[in-house]
N, CA, C and O atoms as a MOPAC input file, in Angstrom:
PM7 MOZYME 1SCF
protein

 N   -252.08000 1   -11.62700 1  -200.93300 1
 C   -253.20700 1   -12.31700 1  -201.54700 1
 C   -254.43900 1   -12.08200 1  -200.69100 1
 O   -254.41300 1   -12.31200 1  -199.48200 1
 N   -255.51400 1   -11.62700 1  -201.31100 1
 C   -256.71900 1   -11.38700 1  -200.51000 1
 C   -257.48600 1   -12.68400 1  -200.28800 1
 O   -257.23500 1   -13.68900 1  -200.95300 1
 N   -258.41500 1   -12.65000 1  -199.35100 1
 C   -259.12200 1   -13.87000 1  -198.97400 1
 C   -259.96600 1   -14.43900 1  -200.10800 1
 O   -260.19600 1   -15.64700 1  -200.15600 1
 N   -260.42600 1   -13.59700 1  -201.01300 1
 C   -261.20300 1   -14.09700 1  -202.14500 1
 C   -260.39700 1   -15.06000 1  -202.99200 1
 O   -260.92200 1   -16.07600 1  -203.44800 1
 N   -259.11500 1   -14.75100 1  -203.20900 1
 C   -258.26200 1   -15.64000 1  -203.98500 1
 C   -258.01200 1   -16.95400 1  -203.25700 1
 O   -257.91100 1   -18.01100 1  -203.88100 1
 N   -257.91400 1   -16.88100 1  -201.93800 1
 C   -257.70100 1   -18.10400 1  -201.16300 1
 C   -258.89800 1   -19.04100 1  -201.33700 1
 O   -258.71800 1   -20.24400 1  -201.52600 1
 N   -260.10200 1   -18.50700 1  -201.27600 1
 C   -261.29800 1   -19.33000 1  -201.42200 1
 C   -261.30100 1   -20.07500 1  -202.75100 1
 O   -261.72800 1   -21.22700 1  -202.81400 1
 N   -260.83400 1   -19.43500 1  -203.80000 1
 C   -260.85300 1   -20.05000 1  -205.11700 1
 C   -259.87000 1   -21.19700 1  -205.22600 1
 O   -259.97200 1   -22.00800 1  -206.14700 1
 N   -258.92400 1   -21.28400 1  -204.31200 1
 C   -257.90200 1   -22.31900 1  -204.39300 1
 C   -258.10000 1   -23.43600 1  -203.36900 1
 O   -257.15600 1   -24.14200 1  -203.01500 1
 N   -259.33100 1   -23.58300 1  -202.90200 1
 C   -259.66900 1   -24.67000 1  -201.96900 1
 C   -260.37300 1   -25.77400 1  -202.74600 1
 O   -261.31100 1   -25.51600 1  -203.50000 1
 N   -259.91200 1   -27.00000 1  -202.55400 1
 C   -260.54500 1   -28.17300 1  -203.17000 1
 C   -261.15200 1   -29.00900 1  -202.05100 1
 O   -260.47900 1   -29.34000 1  -201.07500 1
 N   -262.42700 1   -29.34400 1  -202.20000 1
 C   -263.10500 1   -30.19600 1  -201.23100 1
 C   -263.27000 1   -31.58200 1  -201.85600 1
 O   -263.78200 1   -31.72000 1  -202.96700 1
 N   -262.83200 1   -32.59100 1  -201.13300 1
 C   -262.95700 1   -33.98400 1  -201.56300 1
 C   -263.88100 1   -34.67200 1  -200.57900 1
 O   -263.70200 1   -34.55600 1  -199.36700 1
 N   -264.88200 1   -35.39800 1  -201.10200 1
 C   -265.89600 1   -36.01300 1  -200.25300 1
 C   -266.00400 1   -37.52100 1  -200.51300 1
 O   -266.88600 1   -37.96400 1  -201.24900 1
 N   -265.11200 1   -38.30100 1  -199.91200 1
 C   -265.22600 1   -39.75400 1  -200.08500 1
 C   -266.48000 1   -40.28800 1  -199.39100 1
 O   -266.97700 1   -39.68900 1  -198.43700 1
 N   -266.97700 1   -41.41100 1  -199.87800 1
 C   -268.14500 1   -42.04500 1  -199.26300 1
 C   -267.88400 1   -43.52700 1  -199.06700 1
 O   -267.10400 1   -44.14000 1  -199.79600 1
 N   -268.54800 1   -44.08900 1  -198.07000 1
 C   -268.43400 1   -45.51900 1  -197.80700 1
 C   -267.23600 1   -45.84600 1  -196.93300 1
 O   -266.88300 1   -45.09300 1  -196.02500 1
 N   -266.62200 1   -46.97400 1  -197.22300 1
 C   -265.47400 1   -47.44900 1  -196.44800 1
 C   -264.20400 1   -46.81300 1  -197.00200 1
 O   -263.90800 1   -46.92400 1  -198.19100 1
 N   -263.46100 1   -46.14800 1  -196.12700 1
 C   -262.20500 1   -45.50300 1  -196.52900 1
 C   -261.08700 1   -46.52400 1  -196.36800 1
 O   -260.40500 1   -46.57500 1  -195.34400 1
 N   -260.91800 1   -47.33600 1  -197.40800 1
 C   -259.88700 1   -48.36000 1  -197.42600 1
 C   -258.82500 1   -47.96600 1  -198.44400 1
 O   -258.82900 1   -46.83700 1  -198.93600 1
 N   -257.91500 1   -48.88500 1  -198.76400 1
 C   -256.83100 1   -48.57300 1  -199.69100 1
 C   -257.36500 1   -48.11300 1  -201.04600 1
 O   -256.85000 1   -47.15200 1  -201.61700 1
 N   -258.38300 1   -48.78200 1  -201.56100 1
 C   -258.92900 1   -48.42800 1  -202.88200 1
 C   -259.54100 1   -47.02800 1  -202.86500 1
 O   -259.26300 1   -46.21800 1  -203.74800 1
 N   -260.36600 1   -46.74600 1  -201.87300 1
 C   -261.01700 1   -45.43000 1  -201.78500 1
 C   -259.97100 1   -44.34700 1  -201.54300 1
 O   -260.03000 1   -43.27300 1  -202.14200 1
 N   -259.02100 1   -44.63100 1  -200.66800 1
 C   -257.96900 1   -43.65600 1  -200.39100 1
 C   -257.09900 1   -43.43300 1  -201.62500 1
 O   -256.58800 1   -42.33200 1  -201.83300 1
 N   -256.92900 1   -44.46400 1  -202.43800 1
 C   -256.18000 1   -44.31100 1  -203.68500 1
 C   -256.88000 1   -43.35900 1  -204.63700 1
 O   -256.23000 1   -42.56600 1  -205.32000 1
 N   -258.21700 1   -43.43500 1  -204.68600 1
 C   -258.98200 1   -42.49900 1  -205.51900 1
 C   -258.84900 1   -41.07200 1  -204.98000 1
 O   -258.72800 1   -40.11800 1  -205.74800 1
 N   -258.87500 1   -40.94000 1  -203.65200 1
 C   -258.70800 1   -39.62900 1  -203.03000 1
 C   -257.30400 1   -39.10200 1  -203.33100 1
 O   -257.13200 1   -37.92200 1  -203.63700 1
 N   -256.30000 1   -39.98100 1  -203.24400 1
 C   -254.92300 1   -39.57200 1  -203.54200 1
 C   -254.80700 1   -39.04300 1  -204.96800 1
 O   -254.13200 1   -38.04300 1  -205.21000 1
 N   -255.46700 1   -39.71600 1  -205.91200 1
 C   -255.43400 1   -39.24800 1  -207.30000 1
 C   -256.09400 1   -37.87600 1  -207.42400 1
 O   -255.60600 1   -37.00600 1  -208.14500 1
 N   -257.20000 1   -37.69600 1  -206.71800 1
 C   -257.88300 1   -36.40300 1  -206.71700 1
 C   -256.97500 1   -35.32000 1  -206.11400 1
 O   -256.93800 1   -34.19000 1  -206.60100 1
 N   -256.25500 1   -35.67400 1  -205.06300 1
 C   -255.30600 1   -34.74600 1  -204.44500 1
 C   -254.20000 1   -34.38700 1  -205.42700 1
 O   -253.86600 1   -33.21400 1  -205.59200 1
 N   -253.63300 1   -35.39800 1  -206.08000 1
 C   -252.56000 1   -35.14800 1  -207.04100 1
 C   -253.03400 1   -34.23900 1  -208.17200 1
 O   -252.31500 1   -33.32700 1  -208.57800 1
 N   -254.24100 1   -34.48600 1  -208.68000 1
 C   -254.80300 1   -33.63500 1  -209.73000 1
 C   -254.97400 1   -32.20100 1  -209.22300 1
 O   -254.70300 1   -31.24200 1  -209.94600 1
 N   -255.42400 1   -32.06800 1  -207.97600 1
 C   -255.61700 1   -30.73800 1  -207.38900 1
 C   -254.28900 1   -30.00200 1  -207.26200 1
 O   -254.20000 1   -28.81100 1  -207.56100 1
 N   -253.26400 1   -30.71100 1  -206.81800 1
 C   -251.95300 1   -30.08500 1  -206.68500 1
 C   -251.41500 1   -29.66600 1  -208.05300 1
 O   -250.76500 1   -28.62800 1  -208.17900 1
 N   -251.68400 1   -30.47000 1  -209.06800 1
 C   -251.26200 1   -30.13100 1  -210.43300 1
 C   -251.97500 1   -28.88600 1  -210.95400 1
 O   -251.48700 1   -28.22100 1  -211.86800 1
 N   -253.14200 1   -28.57100 1  -210.36500 1
 C   -253.91900 1   -27.40000 1  -210.77500 1
 C   -253.79100 1   -26.25000 1  -209.78100 1
 O   -254.66500 1   -25.38800 1  -209.69200 1
 N   -252.68800 1   -26.25000 1  -209.03600 1
 C   -252.33500 1   -25.15100 1  -208.13300 1
 C   -253.34600 1   -24.87500 1  -207.03100 1
 O   -253.52900 1   -23.72400 1  -206.63500 1
 N   -253.99900 1   -25.90800 1  -206.53400 1
 C   -254.86600 1   -25.75300 1  -205.36900 1
 C   -253.97400 1   -25.60100 1  -204.14000 1
 O   -253.01000 1   -26.34900 1  -203.97500 1
 N   -254.29200 1   -24.64000 1  -203.28400 1
 C   -253.47200 1   -24.37800 1  -202.09900 1
 C   -253.93200 1   -25.13700 1  -200.86600 1
 O   -253.11600 1   -25.52000 1  -200.02800 1
 N   -255.23100 1   -25.35300 1  -200.75200 1
 C   -255.82100 1   -25.96900 1  -199.56600 1
 C   -256.73300 1   -27.10800 1  -200.01300 1
 O   -257.56900 1   -26.94100 1  -200.90100 1
 N   -256.55800 1   -28.25900 1  -199.38700 1
 C   -257.42000 1   -29.41200 1  -199.66700 1
 C   -258.14200 1   -29.77400 1  -198.38000 1
 O   -257.52700 1   -29.95200 1  -197.32800 1
 N   -259.45600 1   -29.87900 1  -198.48800 1
 C   -260.29300 1   -30.31300 1  -197.37500 1
 C   -260.89200 1   -31.66100 1  -197.74600 1
 O   -261.54900 1   -31.79100 1  -198.77900 1
 N   -260.66600 1   -32.66000 1  -196.90700 1
 C   -261.32700 1   -33.94300 1  -197.09300 1
 C   -262.45500 1   -34.00900 1  -196.07900 1
 O   -262.22700 1   -34.03700 1  -194.87000 1
 N   -263.67800 1   -34.03200 1  -196.59600 1
 C   -264.88500 1   -34.07200 1  -195.77800 1
 C   -265.28800 1   -35.52900 1  -195.60800 1
 O   -265.73000 1   -36.17400 1  -196.55900 1
 N   -265.13300 1   -36.04500 1  -194.38900 1
 C   -265.39500 1   -37.44700 1  -194.08600 1
 C   -266.84700 1   -37.72900 1  -193.70300 1
 O   -267.14900 1   -38.81900 1  -193.21700 1
 N   -267.74900 1   -36.77300 1  -193.91100 1
 C   -269.13300 1   -36.96700 1  -193.46500 1
 C   -269.80700 1   -38.16200 1  -194.14300 1
 O   -270.74800 1   -38.72400 1  -193.58400 1
 N   -269.35300 1   -38.56100 1  -195.32500 1
 C   -269.93800 1   -39.70700 1  -196.01100 1
 C   -269.19600 1   -41.01300 1  -195.77500 1
 O   -269.56400 1   -42.04400 1  -196.33800 1
 N   -268.14600 1   -40.98400 1  -194.94200 1
 C   -267.34300 1   -42.18000 1  -194.67400 1
 C   -267.93900 1   -42.93200 1  -193.48500 1
 O   -268.17300 1   -42.35700 1  -192.42200 1
 N   -268.17900 1   -44.22800 1  -193.68600 1
 C   -268.76800 1   -45.05100 1  -192.63100 1
 C   -267.72800 1   -45.80200 1  -191.80300 1
 O   -267.99000 1   -46.15900 1  -190.65500 1
 N   -266.54900 1   -46.04200 1  -192.38000 1
 C   -265.50700 1   -46.81800 1  -191.70000 1
 C   -264.16800 1   -46.48700 1  -192.34300 1
 O   -264.08200 1   -46.33100 1  -193.56100 1
 N   -263.12300 1   -46.37900 1  -191.52500 1
 C   -261.76400 1   -46.16600 1  -192.02500 1
 C   -260.89600 1   -47.31300 1  -191.55300 1
 O   -260.86100 1   -47.62400 1  -190.36200 1
 N   -260.18500 1   -47.95400 1  -192.49500 1
 C   -259.28200 1   -49.01900 1  -192.07500 1
 C   -257.83400 1   -48.52900 1  -192.12200 1
 O   -257.55800 1   -47.42400 1  -192.58900 1
 N   -256.91500 1   -49.36200 1  -191.63600 1
 C   -255.52000 1   -48.93500 1  -191.51600 1
 C   -254.87100 1   -48.68900 1  -192.87300 1
 O   -254.00400 1   -47.82200 1  -192.98100 1
 N   -255.25900 1   -49.41800 1  -193.89900 1
 C   -254.66100 1   -49.18300 1  -195.21200 1
 C   -255.11600 1   -47.84200 1  -195.78100 1
 O   -254.34100 1   -47.15000 1  -196.44100 1
 N   -256.35900 1   -47.47900 1  -195.52800 1
 C   -256.84400 1   -46.16300 1  -195.93400 1
 C   -256.10500 1   -45.05900 1  -195.20000 1
 O   -255.75100 1   -44.03500 1  -195.78500 1
 N   -255.87700 1   -45.27700 1  -193.91700 1
 C   -255.14100 1   -44.30900 1  -193.12300 1
 C   -253.72000 1   -44.14500 1  -193.64800 1
 O   -253.20700 1   -43.03000 1  -193.73900 1
 N   -253.08800 1   -45.26600 1  -193.99400 1
 C   -251.72500 1   -45.21700 1  -194.54200 1
 C   -251.66200 1   -44.40400 1  -195.82500 1
 O   -250.74100 1   -43.60900 1  -196.01400 1
 N   -252.63000 1   -44.59900 1  -196.70100 1
 C   -252.68900 1   -43.82800 1  -197.94000 1
 C   -252.89700 1   -42.34600 1  -197.64700 1
 O   -252.32700 1   -41.48600 1  -198.32000 1
 N   -253.71300 1   -42.05500 1  -196.64400 1
 C   -253.96300 1   -40.66800 1  -196.27000 1
 C   -252.68400 1   -40.00300 1  -195.76900 1
 O   -252.42100 1   -38.84300 1  -196.08700 1
 N   -251.89200 1   -40.72700 1  -194.99200 1
 C   -250.62600 1   -40.19700 1  -194.48700 1
 C   -249.66900 1   -39.93600 1  -195.65300 1
 O   -248.97700 1   -38.91700 1  -195.66100 1
 N   -249.61800 1   -40.83500 1  -196.63100 1
 C   -248.76500 1   -40.62000 1  -197.80600 1
 C   -249.20400 1   -39.37000 1  -198.57700 1
 O   -248.37500 1   -38.58300 1  -199.03500 1
 N   -250.50800 1   -39.20800 1  -198.70900 1
 C   -251.02400 1   -38.02000 1  -199.39400 1
 C   -250.66300 1   -36.75500 1  -198.62600 1
 O   -250.30000 1   -35.73900 1  -199.22000 1
 N   -250.76400 1   -36.82400 1  -197.31700 1
 C   -250.41600 1   -35.67900 1  -196.47500 1
 C   -248.96100 1   -35.27100 1  -196.70700 1
 O   -248.65200 1   -34.08400 1  -196.81100 1
 N   -248.07700 1   -36.25700 1  -196.78700 1
 C   -246.65900 1   -35.95900 1  -197.01400 1
 C   -246.46100 1   -35.26000 1  -198.35300 1
 O   -245.68600 1   -34.30900 1  -198.44700 1
 N   -247.15000 1   -35.72000 1  -199.38300 1
 C   -247.02300 1   -35.08500 1  -200.70100 1
 C   -247.53100 1   -33.65200 1  -200.65900 1
 O   -246.92500 1   -32.75600 1  -201.24700 1
 N   -248.63800 1   -33.43500 1  -199.96900 1
 C   -249.20700 1   -32.08900 1  -199.85900 1
 C   -248.22000 1   -31.16400 1  -199.14500 1
 O   -247.99000 1   -30.03900 1  -199.59000 1
 N   -247.64900 1   -31.62700 1  -198.06400 1
 C   -246.66900 1   -30.81300 1  -197.32000 1
 C   -245.45000 1   -30.51000 1  -198.16800 1
 O   -244.95400 1   -29.38400 1  -198.16900 1
 N   -244.95900 1   -31.51800 1  -198.89800 1
 C   -243.80000 1   -31.30900 1  -199.76600 1
 C   -244.09600 1   -30.28400 1  -200.85400 1
 O   -243.18600 1   -29.61900 1  -201.34900 1
 N   -245.35900 1   -30.15500 1  -201.22200 1
 C   -245.77400 1   -29.18600 1  -202.23700 1
 C   -246.00200 1   -27.80200 1  -201.64800 1
 O   -246.29200 1   -26.85700 1  -202.38100 1
 N   -245.87400 1   -27.67500 1  -200.32400 1
 C   -246.08800 1   -26.39600 1  -199.66900 1
 C   -247.56000 1   -26.03200 1  -199.53600 1
 O   -247.89700 1   -24.86100 1  -199.36300 1
 N   -248.42700 1   -27.01600 1  -199.61600 1
 C   -249.87500 1   -26.78900 1  -199.54100 1
 C   -250.39400 1   -27.26000 1  -198.18500 1
 O   -249.62400 1   -27.73300 1  -197.34900 1
 N   -251.71000 1   -27.12900 1  -197.97000 1
 C   -252.29300 1   -27.49300 1  -196.68000 1
 C   -253.40600 1   -28.51700 1  -196.86000 1
 O   -254.14800 1   -28.48700 1  -197.84100 1
 N   -253.50400 1   -29.42600 1  -195.88800 1
 C   -254.56600 1   -30.42700 1  -195.86300 1
 C   -255.33600 1   -30.28900 1  -194.56400 1
 O   -254.75600 1   -30.17300 1  -193.48500 1
 N   -256.65400 1   -30.30300 1  -194.69200 1
 C   -257.54400 1   -30.29700 1  -193.52900 1
 C   -258.54200 1   -31.42600 1  -193.69600 1
 O   -258.87900 1   -31.82100 1  -194.81200 1
 N   -259.00500 1   -31.93700 1  -192.57300 1
 C   -260.03800 1   -32.96500 1  -192.55700 1
 C   -261.20400 1   -32.43400 1  -191.74000 1
 O   -261.02700 1   -31.59200 1  -190.86100 1
 N   -262.40000 1   -32.93600 1  -192.03900 1
 C   -263.54000 1   -32.56800 1  -191.20900 1
 C   -264.53900 1   -33.71400 1  -191.14300 1
 O   -264.52200 1   -34.63200 1  -191.96200 1
 N   -265.39900 1   -33.63200 1  -190.15500 1
 C   -266.53700 1   -34.53500 1  -189.97600 1
 C   -266.12400 1   -35.99700 1  -189.82700 1
 O   -266.71900 1   -36.87900 1  -190.44700 1
 N   -265.10500 1   -36.25500 1  -189.00600 1
 C   -264.69400 1   -37.63700 1  -188.75500 1
 C   -265.72000 1   -38.31900 1  -187.85900 1
 O   -266.18700 1   -37.73700 1  -186.88100 1
 N   -266.06600 1   -39.56200 1  -188.20100 1
 C   -266.96100 1   -40.30200 1  -187.31700 1
 C   -266.17300 1   -40.83000 1  -186.11800 1
 O   -264.94700 1   -40.73100 1  -186.09000 1
 N   -266.86500 1   -41.38200 1  -185.14200 1
 C   -266.20800 1   -41.82700 1  -183.90900 1
 C   -265.15800 1   -42.90000 1  -184.15800 1
 O   -264.10100 1   -42.88200 1  -183.52600 1
 N   -265.42600 1   -43.82600 1  -185.05900 1
 C   -264.46600 1   -44.89800 1  -185.35800 1
 C   -263.19200 1   -44.32300 1  -185.96100 1
 O   -262.09000 1   -44.72400 1  -185.58700 1
 N   -263.33600 1   -43.39600 1  -186.88200 1
 C   -262.16500 1   -42.78900 1  -187.51700 1
 C   -261.38000 1   -41.96100 1  -186.50800 1
 O   -260.15000 1   -41.98600 1  -186.50800 1
 N   -262.08100 1   -41.23000 1  -185.65100 1
 C   -261.39800 1   -40.46900 1  -184.59800 1
 C   -260.58400 1   -41.40700 1  -183.70700 1
 O   -259.44500 1   -41.10200 1  -183.35200 1
 N   -261.17100 1   -42.54500 1  -183.34900 1
 C   -260.47400 1   -43.50200 1  -182.49100 1
 C   -259.22700 1   -44.04700 1  -183.18900 1
 O   -258.16700 1   -44.15700 1  -182.57200 1
 N   -259.35100 1   -44.38800 1  -184.47100 1
 C   -258.20800 1   -44.88400 1  -185.23600 1
 C   -257.10000 1   -43.83300 1  -185.26200 1
 O   -255.92700 1   -44.17000 1  -185.10100 1
 N   -257.45500 1   -42.58000 1  -185.46000 1
 C   -256.47600 1   -41.50200 1  -185.47300 1
 C   -255.78500 1   -41.38800 1  -184.12000 1
 O   -254.57200 1   -41.18900 1  -184.05400 1
 N   -256.55800 1   -41.51300 1  -183.03500 1
 C   -255.98200 1   -41.40300 1  -181.69200 1
 C   -255.05500 1   -42.57400 1  -181.38300 1
 O   -253.96600 1   -42.37900 1  -180.84300 1
 N   -255.47800 1   -43.78000 1  -181.71800 1
 C   -254.66900 1   -44.97700 1  -181.44500 1
 C   -253.33200 1   -44.91500 1  -182.16700 1
 O   -252.30600 1   -45.32900 1  -181.62700 1
 N   -253.34800 1   -44.39500 1  -183.39100 1
 C   -252.13700 1   -44.33800 1  -184.21300 1
 C   -251.37700 1   -43.02000 1  -184.07200 1
 O   -250.34300 1   -42.82500 1  -184.71100 1
 N   -251.88600 1   -42.12300 1  -183.24000 1
 C   -251.28700 1   -40.81500 1  -182.97600 1
 C   -251.27000 1   -39.86900 1  -184.17800 1
 O   -250.58100 1   -38.84900 1  -184.13300 1
 N   -251.99600 1   -40.17100 1  -185.23800 1
 C   -252.03600 1   -39.23900 1  -186.36400 1
 C   -252.97000 1   -38.06600 1  -186.08000 1
 O   -252.99400 1   -37.09300 1  -186.83300 1
 N   -253.73300 1   -38.15500 1  -185.00200 1
 C   -254.56000 1   -37.01200 1  -184.62200 1
 C   -253.68900 1   -35.81100 1  -184.28600 1
 O   -254.16600 1   -34.67600 1  -184.29300 1
 N   -252.42400 1   -36.05000 1  -183.99300 1
 C   -251.47900 1   -34.96200 1  -183.70800 1
 C   -250.91900 1   -34.35600 1  -184.99600 1
 O   -250.33600 1   -33.27200 1  -184.96700 1
 N   -251.09200 1   -35.04000 1  -186.10900 1
 C   -250.52700 1   -34.61700 1  -187.38100 1
 C   -251.52500 1   -33.80900 1  -188.20600 1
 O   -251.19000 1   -32.76000 1  -188.75700 1
 N   -252.75400 1   -34.31200 1  -188.28200 1
 C   -253.75700 1   -33.70500 1  -189.15000 1
 C   -254.48500 1   -32.54800 1  -188.46700 1
 O   -254.70800 1   -32.55800 1  -187.25600 1
 N   -254.84600 1   -31.56400 1  -189.26600 1
 C   -255.70100 1   -30.47100 1  -188.81100 1
 C   -257.14200 1   -30.88900 1  -189.06400 1
 O   -257.56400 1   -31.01900 1  -190.21400 1
 N   -257.89600 1   -31.10000 1  -187.98900 1
 C   -259.25000 1   -31.64200 1  -188.10700 1
 C   -260.26600 1   -30.65900 1  -187.54800 1
 O   -260.09400 1   -30.10500 1  -186.46300 1
 N   -261.32700 1   -30.45900 1  -188.31700 1
 C   -262.46300 1   -29.64400 1  -187.88400 1
 C   -263.64200 1   -30.56900 1  -187.62200 1
 O   -263.81900 1   -31.57900 1  -188.30400 1
 N   -264.44200 1   -30.21500 1  -186.63200 1
 C   -265.61900 1   -31.03900 1  -186.29900 1
 C   -266.59500 1   -31.11200 1  -187.46500 1
 O   -267.16400 1   -32.16800 1  -187.74100 1
 N   -266.78600 1   -29.99400 1  -188.14400 1
 C   -267.75000 1   -29.93900 1  -189.24700 1
 C   -267.17100 1   -29.14600 1  -190.40800 1
 O   -266.19100 1   -28.41600 1  -190.25700 1
 N   -267.78500 1   -29.30000 1  -191.54800 1
 C   -267.37400 1   -28.51200 1  -192.71700 1
 C   -267.67700 1   -27.03200 1  -192.47800 1
 O   -266.92200 1   -26.15800 1  -192.90400 1
 N   -268.77900 1   -26.76500 1  -191.80000 1
 C   -269.12600 1   -25.38100 1  -191.48700 1
 C   -268.04100 1   -24.72800 1  -190.61900 1
 O   -267.71900 1   -23.55500 1  -190.81300 1
 N   -267.48300 1   -25.46800 1  -189.67800 1
 C   -266.41500 1   -24.93300 1  -188.82600 1
 C   -265.17400 1   -24.61700 1  -189.66600 1
 O   -264.51800 1   -23.59800 1  -189.45100 1
 N   -264.85800 1   -25.48700 1  -190.61400 1
 C   -263.73300 1   -25.22300 1  -191.52700 1
 C   -264.00600 1   -23.95400 1  -192.33200 1
 O   -263.15000 1   -23.07300 1  -192.42400 1
 N   -265.21700 1   -23.86600 1  -192.91900 1
 C   -265.55800 1   -22.72900 1  -193.75300 1
 C   -265.52100 1   -21.42400 1  -192.96100 1
 O   -265.09500 1   -20.39300 1  -193.48100 1
 N   -265.96100 1   -21.46600 1  -191.72200 1
 C   -265.93800 1   -20.26800 1  -190.88400 1
 C   -264.49300 1   -19.83400 1  -190.61800 1
 O   -264.17500 1   -18.64500 1  -190.64700 1
 N   -263.63300 1   -20.80800 1  -190.36100 1
 C   -262.22800 1   -20.51000 1  -190.06800 1
 C   -261.47700 1   -20.01300 1  -191.29400 1
 O   -260.48200 1   -19.30000 1  -191.16400 1
 N   -261.94200 1   -20.37800 1  -192.47800 1
 C   -261.23500 1   -20.03100 1  -193.71500 1
 C   -262.00900 1   -19.05900 1  -194.58500 1
 O   -261.75700 1   -18.94900 1  -195.78500 1
 N   -262.94700 1   -18.35800 1  -193.97900 1
 C   -263.76800 1   -17.39800 1  -194.74500 1
 C   -263.00100 1   -16.13900 1  -195.05700 1
 O   -263.53700 1   -15.23100 1  -195.69200 1

C-alpha cells in the first residue's frame, strides 16, 4: 500500500471543551463510525480540550481497546498540561502514542 492510500484512511477527531464521559462518548461513537468505514488510523487532536476527567479517560481507554481489537491505530496529539499529568498519574502515557502537535503527527505520517 502506498503512502497516498494511507493518508486517505486517517480520521481526525477534534473534541472541544471538557473531555468527560459525555464528550468521550461522542468521540467513541465517532471512532466506531470510522472503524465501520475502514479507517486505519485515528488521530484525536486534543488542542480544543480544556480539561480531562477520569471518566473521559476511562472512555478513551475503552475506545483504544476497540481500535486495537480491530487491528487499527490510535494516536493523540496536543495534550494540555493537565491531561498530560492525568495520563502520567494513571500510567496510560505508556499506552497511548502521543505527538506534541498535529503537525508532528502529520510529518511522521506523511
